[in-house]
N, C-alpha and C positions, 0 to 999 in steps of 0.2 A: 624230486630227489633232493636231499640235503646237500649243501655245498660248503666246502671250507676254502677260503681264499688264503693262499700262501703269498705273503709279501716279503720280498727279500732284496738285499743288496749283497754284493760280494766284491772284495777288493783284490784278492789274490786267487780267487776261484774256489777256496776251501768251502766257504758257506754255500756257494752255488752247487757244489757236488752233493751236498746234503739234501737239497731241494727235492730231486726226483725220488730218492728212497722214502722220504716223508710222504710225498704224493702217492707212491705206490702202496704204502700202508693205508692211507686214507681210502684209496680206490678198492682196496682188497676187501673192505666190508660194505661196499655199495654206496659210498658217498663220493660226490663229485669233488675233485681237487682242481682248482683253478690257480694257475701260477702266473704271477705278475711281478716284475721288478718295481721297486718303490716309486720310481719316476713315471710309471705307467698307470698307477692306480688312481681311480676317481672316487669320489664320495658314493656314487651310485654302485660301484664295484663292491665297496665295503658294506653298504646297506643291503645289498642282494645276497650276501653270504650269511650263513648260519654260524660260521666260526671264522676266526681270523688267526693265522699263525705267522708270527714274525720270524724271519731268518736274517740275522745281522752278524757281520763280522764284529769282533771285540775291538772297540775303539777306546782305549784308555779306561776300561771298565764301564763303558756306556754303549748304547746302540749307535749305529752309523747315523750321521747327520741327515741323510735322506729319509730314514725311518722317523727320526724325530720330527723333521719338518712335516711329513705327511700327517702325523697325528696332531701336530700343532695346527695345521690347516683344518682338520676335522673339528678341532676345538672351536675355531672361528665360525665354521659353518653351521653349528647347531648344538654345541655343547651346553649343558649336559644332556645326555640321553640318547642320541641316535644309535649308538652301538650297545646300549644296555641290553643285557640278557643273552648276548652272543657269546660263544665259547672262545677263549683266547689261549694261546700258548706261544712258546718261543724256542728257538735253537740258535746256537752261535758256534763260531770257530775262532780260536785264539792261537797265538804262536806257540805258547808253552805254559807250563804250570806258573802261576803268579802273574799271568797276562791280564787278569781281570775278567775271565770268561763268566764266572759265577755272578759277578756284579753286573755284567752286561745282561744276563738273563733276568736278574732281579729288576734291573732298570726297565727292560721290556715289559715284564709282568706288571710293574708299577704303572706304566703308561696304560696298559689294558685295564687294570683295576680302576684307574681313575676314570675310564670311560664306562664303568659299570659292567664290564665283561666278567664272565665266569671262568675261573682258572681251576684246573684240576692238578693236584699234587701228584707226585710220582714216588710211590713208596719202594719200587723195585729197582731203580737205577738212579741216574742223576736226578735229584729231586725237583729241579726247576726246568729241565728240558735237556735234549741232546747237546753235547759239547764235543767239538773236535779240537784237540790240542795237538799241534804238529800236523803231520800228514793224516788225512782220514784213512780209516782201516775198514776192512770187510765187517769186523765186529761192530764198528760204529754204524755202518750202513744198515746192518740187520737191526740194530737198536732203533735207528730212525724209522724203519718200516714198522716195527712193533709200536713205537711211540705214536706214529701217524694213525695206525689202526685204533689205538686206545682213545685218541682224541676224537676220531670219527664216531666210535661207538657212543661216546659221551654226547656228541651232537645228535645222533640218532635217538638216543633216549630222551633228550630234552625237546627235540623237535617232533616227537611222536604225538599224534592227536590225543592219546590217553592223558599225557601230562599237561599239554597246553602251555608249557613253560615258555617256549620260544615265540609265543604270539602275544606280545605286549599290547 
């Protein structure tokens, strides 16, 4: 079974509330969702996953330092290459409009792209990934589930034996 690893940090709990709806969406199409906080993740966890999704609070338009440190350490352990070909995505929570949430997503996607990961654009909603501004809503949670399912379907397509894409 394909697996997506959700790596997250949360400062005030908002990013943390988005994790389970994203995971529900992933599981809804038959892909395993593994959830770990950034300080629990090992290189082996990342290598075992077919996809990696980052959930980070917005920190001055960038990902949380724990996410940054994790990917900096991966760079030391085998960069470039060990995460190449895996699917990547990101979601964030910010305080309000103008808080830098879109920049945070772009920062996260930039990190994933530098590791050779595959990023899927979103033409139907927030283009870079789910964003909570202020308090999360039921509408946001619904979108998180839809987004998680979309990412899982991409992992399934790329991991299928017919394509061979995920077997570098």
